[in-house]
N, C-alpha and C positions, 0 to 999 in steps of 0.2 A: 349796434355793432359797426365798426367803421368800415367803409366801403372797400378798402384794399383787403381788408381780413375776409370779407364776404367773397371776393374775387378769387382770392387763394383757396378758400374752402371749396368753392365752385370747381376751380381747376382740378383739385385733388379728389373731388367725390361725386359731383353730379353729372351724370350722363345725359346728355342733351339730345333730342330727338332730330333725326335727319340733319347730322352735323359731322363734319371732319372733326374728330375727336382731337387729333395733334393740331388741326388749325385752330379749334376753339381753345385749346390750351394755350396757344400762342397769343391769340387776341384777348382772350379774358372776356367775362361776361359782361353785360350791360343790365344792371339791377333796376327792375321797375319797382317804384315805391308806392305810388298811389294813382288813382282815377277818378275823374268827375266827367260826367256827360261824354263827350266824344275826345276827351283829352286824357293823356297819362303823364306822369312826371317820373323821371328816374331819380336814382339816388343822389346824384349830383345836383338835382334842383332843375335839370332841364325839362321843360314842358313841351310835349309834341301833340299834334293833332293825330289820333290814330285812325288812319285812313283804311284799316285792314280789320278793325274791330277784334284785336288780339289775333285769333286765327280763323276769320270769317265768322265768328261766333258771338260776339258781345252786341248782339242786335238792339238790345234795350238801352244801351250805354252804361258806363260806369257810375257807380254810386247811387243806384236806385233803392233808396231806403225801404220801400215798400217790399222788395225782393228780400233784402236782409231780415227784415221784420217777419217775414213769412217763414223764412228758414229758422230763425230763432224761436219762433212760437213752437214749431214743429219739434225742434231738438229738445225743447222743454217738456213737451207733452208726450211724444214718442219718437226718440231719435232713430230707431231701427225697428223694422218688422219684416219677417222673412215672408216671402211669397210661397215657400214651401209647405207642405202638411194642410194645404187648404186654408191657410191664414193670408191676411191681408191688412192694409190700412186704408182709411178713408181718403186720404190724398191720392194715393195711387189709383184707387177705383174711380173717384171723380175725374181724375186727369184722363184716363182712359176713355171714360164716356164722353168726356169734353172733346176730346181729339177725334174720336170716332164720328161725333156729330158734325165736325167740321170737315173731315176728310172727303176727297172725291168718291163718288159713288157708293159701292157696298164694302169699303174698306173699314170694317166694324169691329176688328179684333186687333188689339194693341199688346205686343210683348216688349216690355222695357229691357234695355240694356244700360251699359255704362257710357256708351258713346257710339260714333259712327262706324269704326272699325268692327266692333263685335255686333253691331246691328247688321251689317252685311254678312258677316261670318254666320250670324244666326239664319238668315236667309237661306244660305247654302244648305243647312242642316235640314231646315223645314222644307225646302225643295226637294232634297233627297227622300225624305220621309214621305212627301206627297206622292211622289211617283212610286214608291214602294207600296204605299197604302192602294194606289190605283191599280197595282199588279203590273206596272211598267217599269221595272228598277233599271232596265237598259237605258232609259232616257237619262243619261248622266253626263252629257256634254254641255258646258256652259260658254256663252259668247259674250264678250263685252266690246268696248270701242277703243281704239287706239287714241291715246292722250287723255283716257279717261283715269278717274281715280276712284277706288272703292276700299280704301282703307290700307292698313299694313299689318293686318292679321296674318297669320300664316297661310291661310286660304285666300282671304281678300286680297292680299298683295299680288297674288296671281291674276286676278280680275283686274286689278289696277293695271294700267299700260304705259307706265314711266319708267324708263330704265334703272334710275337710282333705286326703285323699290325691288328690282329683280337681281341686280349684280351681286353676286356673292352669296344669294339666299337660295338657290335652287328652283326658283319660280321663274314662269308660271308652269303649272303642271300639265301633263299631257291631255287633261280633259279641259283646258281653258284655252279659249280661241279669240281672236280679234278680227274686227273689220276696220277699215279705214275712217277715220274722223270726217265729220262734216266740215271742218276747218275753213270757212269761206275765204279767208284772206290768201290761203295758200292750197286751195283745192285744185287738183289737175283739171277739173271739168269747168273751172271759172268760178265766178261769185254769183251767177243766176240761181235764184232760190230753187226754181223746181228742176233744174239740172242737178243741184246737189242733192236733193231729196230722192230724184231717180236714181243717181249713182249709189246712194246709201241702201235704198231698197234693193237694187241689183246685188250690192255686196252681200246683204244679209241673206237673200235668197240663195246666192251662189255658195255661201259658207254652209248653210243648212243643207243645201244639195250635196256639197262635198262629204258632210259629216253623216248625212242621213237624218231625215225629219224624225224618224223613229228614235233617234239616239238624242236629239237636242232638247235640254231641260229648260234652259232659261236664257234670256236676254237681258243684260244689265245696261243702264245708260243713266247719265245725268242729264237733267232738263237744259243745263249749261255746264259745260266741262270746266270745272273750277282749276283745279291744280295743273291741267293741262295747258293753262294759258287764258282762262276765261274765254272759252270758244262758244259762242252762241249761233245754235242752229237757225236756219231760216224758218219762218211761221210754217206750221204744219208738218215739220220733219217728225216731231214726237208722234203725232198722230200716225203718220204713214207707217212709221216703224211699229207702232202698237197694232196697227191693222194687220201688217204681215204676221206678227206673232200670234195673233188671234186666228188667223187663218190656217197657220201651220201647226196649232196647238202647242204653242212654246209660251211658257210663263214670262211675263214682261215686269221687270223690276225697276221701278224709278227710283233713283238714289238721289234723295232730296236732303241730304245731310247739310249741304251748303246752301241750297236754294230754298229750303223750308223757312217758315216763319218771317215772311215779310221781306226776305232778301230781294226778290225780284218784283215786289209789288203785293200781290195777293199773299194770303196765309201759305199757300203751297203753289209752287210753279205749275203743278200738274192741272190745277183749276183754270189757269189761264191758257194751258196748252190743250184743253178740253179732253183730257183722257182719263181713264181710270186704269191704273195698273193693277196687276194681281198682288204685288207687294210694293210697299214704299218704305223707304229707311230715312229717318230723320235723327238729328242730334243737335249740335251746336246752339242754334237759336231757341231750341225747345227750352233750355233753362238760361238762355243768353250767356252761356259760358260759367255762370256764378257757381255751378256745382255740376259734376259729371251726371249725364244721362242720355240715353238714345232711345228710340223707340222703332220697332218694326210694325207697319200696318199690314194686316192680312185680310184678304177679301174673304166674303162668305164662303165662296166655292172652295177655296183652298183650306180654310179652317175646318169646313164640314167634312171635307175628304180625309184630312189628318185625324180628326176627331172619331170619326166613324171607322177608319182603318185601325186605329189603337183600341177601340171598344172601352173597356175598363182597365186596360193596361196604361201604365204611366209613359208618357212621352219624355224620354230621357235627355232633356235640354234644359239647362237653367243655370243662373248665376246667383251668387250670394247676395249681390246688391240689386238684383233685379227689382224693379217697382219700389226703389228706396222712398221711404215716406218724406224724407226731407227734400230730396230731388224733386219729387212730385209736388209737394208744396210750392217750390220755387217754380216748377212748370205752370202751376195753376196761376201764380201771380203774374208771370211773364204773358201768358195767354191774356191775362185781364188788360195789362198794359198795351199789348199790340192792339187789341180791339178798341181801347179807349183812346185812341190818339196817335199811337206809334205808326201803325200801318199807314195811316193818312199822311203823317209827316214824312215817312219814308218815301212815299210815292212823290210827294212835292219835293223833297231833297234829292231824289233820284233824277228828276228832270232837271234840276239846277246841275247836278254832278255831270250828266250827259252833256248838257250845253256847255259846261266849262271845259271839259276835256275836248270837245269838238272844237272848240275856240282854239285849241292847241295844235290842230290838225295840219297848219301851214308851217309848223316848226320843221326845220330841215331834218330832224331826226325821226319824226313821227310817220310812220308808214300806214297805220291802222287804229282807228278807235272804235271800240266795240262795247256792248253790254247791255244790260236790262235792269231797270230800277236802281237799287243800290249795289250793283255788282258790275264792275267794269274794268276794262284793260286799254292800255295803249301799247302798241307794239313799235319798237324802235329800229330802224333800219340805216344803213349808210347810203344806200341808194334807192329812192323810192321807186324807180321804174323797174328795176331788177329785185327789188324786195330783198335786198342783201341784209342778212341779219347782222348785228353787232358783232365784231370779232371775239373770239374766245379770250385772246390776248387783253381786251378791255375788262374782262372778269366782272361783266355787268351785274351779276346777282351780288356780288359783294360791294363794288364800288358804288352802284347807284342807290343801293340800300343805305350805305354809309353817308353818301351826299344828303339824301332825303332826311335821315336821322339829323344831321347837323343843321339842317334847314328847318327842323321842327315838324317833321311828317314822317310817319310811319305808313310804309307801303310793302306790298309784296313785290320783290324784284326776282324775276325768273332768269334762269342762266341764259336763255336766248334773247334776253334784252326787252322781255314783255314786263310792264308794270301793272300789277293788279291792285284793284280798289274793292273795299267792302265796308264802308264806314258804318258805324251805328245808325240805327233809324232815327235817333234823337237828334241828328245833326241840325244845327241851326244854319241860316244863310251864311253867317259869318264862318262857321266852321268848313263849309263847303267852299267858300271862297279862298280860305287859307290853304285848303287841299290844292286847289288849282294854281294859286299863286306859288305856293312852295314846290309844286311839280314844275312849273316854268323854271324857276330858279334851278333846280335839279337838272333839267334837259340842258339848259344853258351851259352848266358846269360840265355835263357829260360831252357836250358838243365841244368843248377845249381839250378834253381827253386826248394826249398824244396818240394813243392807239387808235382812238376814233378818227381823229383827223388823218391819220396814216391811211385808214381804210376808206375814207371818203375821197382821198387824193388819189389813190390807187384805182 
């Protein structure tokens, strides 16, 4: 089909996620046609380094034939198997066992979903059930962190703390509460790690005290806040927050949808943070984005409380595509690829990415460079001393993305002038160097933007 025809069909029929519908109709779609390794090619033949791995998810890289073969074999043998009625499939059973074996602590029970949003949504239902089973149904208040992201399902979007996911949707609900982010670059207490940890601990305690500990059910947090701008907490922050939750009898939910499967180095960021949450949510890298799948990891304590509370009654939560055999077969192959070289390569490539981005710190627009492993960001400002964000008139999310695209680079351009990076773990040295070189070009072009120049002069 001709590219122009695809653009018109897209305008007429395809609703895009988190988009201005009228704005998208005006601009038209960019059609991706193929991918190999860390690069993608669009329908015009323009090839780009994908510095964002699709949507933080193509961890294994594009064109991994063994993943395709695993899916094909499973499709031929058994393309679907329900988990209802006590039925199951070998790939799903094996994947659950392999994941439980590698998870932190006693996270031995796996519930499969279609992705991250419904994994988070599932935890809300499980947590409600857990407290009913314990005989404490009044524990029904949930706390998350400002600038956090926990999906865009009806309930999960309220735990998410980004305005675009709330405006016009009637969320958050009155049982969903927030505490300030650890955001080191713009934290009122400064950037000293212990001061940030102390402030967050105090904020969590204050919120629990305000709501009543007997009412607070759970605390949700990402090891690194992804969609909030790749905000990295100081070392020890996750552990301190986990300790408070344990002390106050609050379930701790680690949202590893972005950080899981090698994105920060190890298979799970919680391993590096040395914590064992009560729940852990994953998706994205679980199947490297090749097919949809998410997973909820549940601790022995939580699982047994729910199971004992239900007795022989069915627990009414499930999806048609839970534990899909094709997705599970893909997940098993991805796990094999990660453990047979990709995790190691990701650590090496992550060091090169960090060093490369740090080399841009002296650029007039770069205020902050942050990240961990193959997850990083640079924050652009027009005044380094005052940390003045790029002006809204510069339309950073659109213009920076467009400039990078023309330069042969896919990045995440946030509206506040933060540029996010999450390249595939298969990146070569040349791939990383291209990401850095093309970022430099994009920064230089942005420096010449009349709106940016005016803001800097002012």
